Steps between C-alpha positions, in 0.01 A plus 500: 500500500618851419305770682319773318649845562246743640570820309465777753622760254222429252240472781610836640486664155146381451397628846666836433309529174172443690604760757575756223156438347337541840703811576380668182136422586553621859640834379193548282265421790677683777632795307855432619764231471567248778805605693785313673739676739835339574724617782873432480722593792877494440691378192512120534589387143258207489215714635574773242473238221170367642351846532603595143339183358179563698488861375543392138243222526245723669523768229492240225175362645338840476512595868663787685828436674606725787857451623616636835873468551636588839864506630631216716512722803129580487344512850222264599261789558570641153431163333183451698383850405545412132296178541225703676489742207478216251219340703301823467579567136192421283699427186714237666338154497799291597796563734812287495796565731801327353665268755739465664521845653837634620570466872382614743164557326215278632357332188220320686369822645506671157328207324223489762436871451399447136126519430393137464296590192814640336732221632584345158776290666232336720719528807278686752351300785151593374560349157659191657190464717273544198687222322476269800126570527427463129401866466584725197841663549837551337725194493882506487606501137729196480265247662213641297699440182577143609135441584397616149751271329394202712132562425576537129663162494295301746167680510343734757391217729784296647284263702676174571848634434768539764707818486829547687629853545859506619539841663290691753583864443237771530591619152462169325460173690199581719291671234583224248366243742181701549444534124534125451263434787242726330527275197423196718846346496623313808785727603809415695727787609860391545806695617857464625394301808279253312611140556579275198414768242594277197246237603236764551574656160446163329131513609430833328303529180589872505845594633570868558856590617612834637801455730784695332736202494642403156371163376403383849213291365641207308332300226430204726298727731239550224194276470457363146256720313520790747474868407809686636506874559853626569497844652873517576735734320861429597819622332775241512851467355514358144867416427386309187410841347840650578692645787285711732179417316171424680157367417153499654349189645192420698440317828427182301759293310328565166668241281427222753143612568408506131550126495219446753267799500220549253557876490747744653584867496851580376734754658521750350179538293254337738364671810706819471316673214167445676591724793488832313201385290309434824607836643339665198194279549472592867530872419218481247278295735568753782410789265165340404406428862591853612271642228214261587546312173519125444847379391515354150447127458813299435715675758 
């Protein structure tokens, strides 16, 4: 068996196209474009790349992009004052504070200040509670993207299927488990202290891995016919490409897993592209809800 590659890049492009169509219709109905505000503190190179890509994608989808760049020595009170202004701004539908923040800023305090109805990262306690309770809210982008790809492959109802999520972070693992529960999967949440993880993984029809350890999950961990979602993005040395060269790899040993799984997301090109696509989706959904409109179908 050679596993099918789940093409996250193509899936994300299709979702972004639907968002762009919805954004155009929203602008006609509301008399304004949906707006996303991104706050970047400091000059972390990776964060600057992420913010630039989000800005470009937001504008390309026909929405307003508001960038707020602050120096690394910004005071906590100054950052919180900016978030408060964005909460009150009627043309801002989504607020994203790029993490991590420079020390000694308190990122948890800043995130919890964001209006839950503008919390397009889905990180506020209120949105986490909404997800837990099955109420409409905004879901963290990466697990939302994974959920969409799983449903596209296996159907919206996962009754009778066992799903193992390796990872229990607030950003990914916990919301991923909740999304799978809502689809009627039997969900097991594993982590660093789980006993005999390989044996547990072999029971999973759906295996979702987000641990940040290169190729930790080996091919013999994968149940024959399983769907594998690899969330890891790790840069490792690649001497075969030349001195000092590196390459990206996931948390799953891809070549091994393809011999057993029915389908798997590659790294890169799997989960990664879905994160920004879902950020655009969340912004458009938030804009509709704030204007008392029903979000477009297919989002």
